[in-house]
C-alpha positions as CSV (number, residue, x, y, z in Angstrom):
1,X,94.2,85.9,113.8
2,X,92.7,89.3,112.9
3,X,89.0,89.6,111.9
4,X,88.2,89.1,108.2
5,X,86.5,92.5,108.1
6,X,89.2,94.4,110.1
7,X,90.3,97.4,108.0
8,X,93.9,97.1,109.2
9,X,94.0,93.5,108.1
10,X,92.7,94.5,104.6
11,X,95.4,97.2,104.3
12,X,98.1,94.8,105.6
13,X,97.2,92.3,102.9
14,X,97.8,94.8,100.2
15,X,101.6,94.3,100.5
16,X,103.0,93.1,97.1
17,X,104.9,89.8,97.2
18,X,107.0,88.3,94.4
19,X,105.9,84.9,93.2
20,X,106.9,82.5,90.4
21,X,104.4,80.0,88.9
22,X,105.3,76.4,89.4
23,X,103.8,75.6,86.0
24,X,102.4,77.5,83.0
25,X,99.2,79.4,83.8
26,X,96.8,79.7,80.9
27,X,95.2,83.1,80.1
28,X,97.1,84.9,82.8
29,X,99.9,86.5,80.8
30,X,98.5,89.9,81.5
31,X,99.8,89.6,85.1
32,X,103.3,89.9,83.7
33,X,104.2,93.5,82.9
34,X,106.9,92.3,80.4
35,X,104.5,90.0,78.6
36,X,103.9,92.4,75.7
37,X,107.6,92.9,75.2
38,X,108.3,89.2,75.2
39,X,105.6,88.6,72.6
40,X,107.0,91.4,70.4
41,X,110.5,89.9,70.5
42,X,109.1,86.5,69.6
43,X,107.1,87.8,66.7
44,X,110.2,89.7,65.4
45,X,112.3,86.5,65.5
46,X,109.5,84.7,63.6
47,X,109.4,87.4,61.0
48,X,113.1,87.2,60.2
49,X,112.9,83.4,60.1
50,X,115.3,82.8,63.0
51,X,112.8,80.6,64.9
52,X,109.3,79.4,65.0
53,X,106.8,81.0,67.2
54,X,106.9,79.7,70.7
55,X,103.7,81.4,71.9
56,X,101.4,78.8,73.3
57,X,97.7,79.3,73.7
58,X,97.6,82.3,71.5
59,X,100.3,84.1,73.6
60,X,98.1,84.2,76.8
61,X,100.2,81.8,78.9
62,X,102.0,83.0,82.0
63,X,105.2,80.9,81.7
64,X,106.6,78.8,84.6
65,X,109.1,80.7,86.7
66,X,108.0,84.2,85.5
67,X,108.6,86.8,88.2
68,X,105.5,88.8,89.0
69,X,104.3,90.8,92.0
70,X,100.8,90.6,93.4
71,X,99.0,91.5,96.6
72,X,99.1,88.9,99.3
73,X,95.3,88.5,99.4
74,X,95.3,87.7,95.7
75,X,97.8,84.8,95.9
76,X,96.9,83.3,99.3
77,X,95.3,80.1,97.8
78,X,98.0,79.8,95.2
79,X,100.7,79.8,97.8
80,X,98.9,77.4,100.1
81,X,98.3,74.9,97.2
82,X,101.8,75.1,96.0
83,X,100.9,76.6,92.6
84,X,103.6,79.4,93.1
85,X,106.9,79.9,94.8
86,X,107.2,82.8,97.1
87,X,110.0,85.4,97.7
88,X,109.5,87.6,100.7
89,X,109.3,91.4,100.1
90,X,112.5,93.4,100.6
91,X,111.3,94.8,103.9
92,X,111.4,91.3,105.4
93,X,114.6,90.3,103.6
94,X,118.1,89.6,104.8
95,X,119.3,93.3,104.4
96,X,116.4,94.6,106.4
97,X,117.0,92.1,109.1
98,X,120.6,93.2,109.3
99,X,119.6,96.8,109.7
100,X,117.1,96.0,112.4
101,X,119.7,94.0,114.3
102,X,122.4,96.7,114.0
103,X,120.2,99.7,114.8
104,X,116.5,99.0,115.2
105,X,115.5,102.4,116.6
106,X,116.7,104.3,113.5
107,X,114.8,102.2,111.0
108,X,111.8,104.1,109.6
109,X,109.2,101.3,109.4
110,X,106.3,103.8,109.0
111,X,107.5,104.8,105.5
112,X,108.2,101.3,104.4
113,X,105.0,99.6,105.5
114,X,102.7,101.2,108.1
115,X,101.4,97.8,108.9
116,X,104.8,96.2,109.1
117,X,104.2,93.8,112.0
118,X,100.6,92.8,110.9
119,X,101.7,92.1,107.4
120,X,104.6,90.0,108.7
121,X,102.3,88.1,110.9
122,X,99.9,87.3,108.0
123,X,102.9,86.3,105.9
124,X,104.1,84.0,108.6
125,X,100.7,82.4,108.9
126,X,100.5,82.0,105.1
127,X,103.9,80.3,104.9
128,X,103.1,77.9,107.8
129,X,99.8,76.9,106.2
130,X,101.6,76.3,102.9
131,X,104.3,74.2,104.7
132,X,101.6,72.0,106.4
133,X,99.9,71.3,103.0
134,X,103.3,70.5,101.4
135,X,104.2,68.0,104.1
136,X,101.1,65.9,103.3
137,X,102.0,65.5,99.6
138,X,105.8,65.6,99.4
139,X,108.9,64.2,101.0
140,X,110.2,65.4,104.4
141,X,113.8,65.9,103.4
142,X,115.7,69.0,104.5
143,X,115.5,70.5,101.0
144,X,111.8,69.8,100.4
145,X,109.5,72.7,99.8
146,X,107.8,72.0,103.1
147,X,111.0,72.4,105.0
148,X,112.0,75.5,103.1
149,X,108.6,77.2,103.8
150,X,108.8,76.2,107.4
151,X,112.3,77.6,107.8
152,X,111.2,80.8,106.1
153,X,108.3,81.2,108.4
154,X,110.4,80.6,111.5
155,X,113.0,83.1,110.4
156,X,110.4,85.8,109.7
157,X,108.6,85.1,113.0
158,X,111.8,85.4,115.0
159,X,112.7,88.7,113.2
160,X,109.3,90.2,114.0
161,X,109.5,89.2,117.6
162,X,113.0,90.5,118.0
163,X,112.2,93.8,116.4
164,X,108.9,94.3,118.3
165,X,110.1,93.3,121.8
166,X,113.6,94.7,121.7
167,X,115.1,98.2,121.7
168,X,112.3,99.8,119.7
169,X,109.7,98.9,122.4
170,X,111.9,100.2,125.2
171,X,112.6,103.5,123.4
172,X,108.9,103.8,122.5
173,X,108.0,103.6,126.2
174,X,110.6,106.2,127.1
175,X,109.1,108.6,124.6
176,X,105.6,108.2,126.1
177,X,107.0,109.8,129.3
178,X,108.7,112.6,127.4
179,X,105.6,113.4,125.4
180,X,103.8,114.5,128.6
181,X,106.2,117.4,129.3
182,X,106.2,120.3,126.9
183,X,109.7,121.1,128.0
184,X,111.0,117.8,126.8
185,X,112.1,117.0,123.2
186,X,109.5,116.9,120.5
187,X,108.3,113.3,120.0
188,X,107.0,113.8,116.5
189,X,110.3,112.7,114.9
190,X,110.1,109.5,116.8
191,X,106.4,108.8,116.0
192,X,106.9,109.3,112.3
193,X,109.2,106.2,112.2
194,X,106.8,103.9,113.9
195,X,104.5,101.3,112.3
196,X,100.8,101.4,113.0
197,X,101.0,99.0,115.9
198,X,103.8,100.9,117.5
199,X,101.9,104.2,117.2
200,X,98.9,102.6,118.9
201,X,101.2,101.4,121.7
202,X,102.7,104.9,121.9
203,X,99.2,106.5,122.2
204,X,98.1,104.0,124.9
205,X,101.4,104.6,126.7
206,X,100.8,108.4,126.7
207,X,97.3,108.0,128.0
208,X,98.4,105.7,130.8
209,X,101.3,107.9,131.8
210,X,98.9,110.9,131.8
211,X,96.5,109.0,134.1
212,X,99.3,108.2,136.5
213,X,100.3,111.9,136.7
214,X,96.8,113.0,137.3
215,X,96.4,110.4,140.0
216,X,99.6,111.5,141.7
217,X,98.6,115.2,141.6
218,X,95.0,114.9,142.8
219,X,94.1,111.3,143.4
220,X,95.6,111.1,146.9
221,X,94.6,114.6,148.1
222,X,92.8,114.8,151.5
223,X,89.1,115.4,151.6
224,X,88.3,118.8,153.2
225,X,86.1,119.3,156.2
226,X,83.3,120.7,154.1
227,X,83.3,117.7,151.9
228,X,83.1,115.4,154.8
229,X,80.1,117.3,156.3
230,X,78.3,117.3,153.0
231,X,78.9,113.5,152.7
232,X,77.5,112.9,156.2
233,X,74.5,115.1,155.6
234,X,73.7,113.2,152.4
């Protein structure tokens, strides 16, 4: 796993994920953007006498099942302990998987999440840890939370591997060769669509291709007579 102090890991964990509390959370209603609107509607109903107030704990309760979005780093322990239910971000959802399977090269991962693969890796690890904890405390049926989390982690992991090691990787290596020749097509349009990891691979590929070219041009040249004489004299 990446280092705790790695800046790329910190940025990758900023991805917002949708969660739903498995039970009411006291004094956390401020996490729900619609909390104030819900309170206002309840107060209006109370004023007209249609219903009694249903605000518990002074209206500071985050109700069970409420949809909220929070950074991955902020809900890590909640997910592992089963306090919340997780919905993967749209960039890892079924529609995105279909797009990546149909035409992986054309998908602009750089604009969606520059740390697409690292964020996905961290999400996979989070789901796997949550699944292991759930197995210890609940049933092992196919519909159990542990099985659901495990299946979600496996599906995400397979999608990441397929995307990383498939057509996008081959095309990325092809562009590393074109980038060396000023007469070839401009590679900037290709690079803009890449995630951070793919850009690093592209840069390393260009460096390696350049080293091979330099070796071919001058690495195998013969040593002149003057060079040999100087070497013997030394």
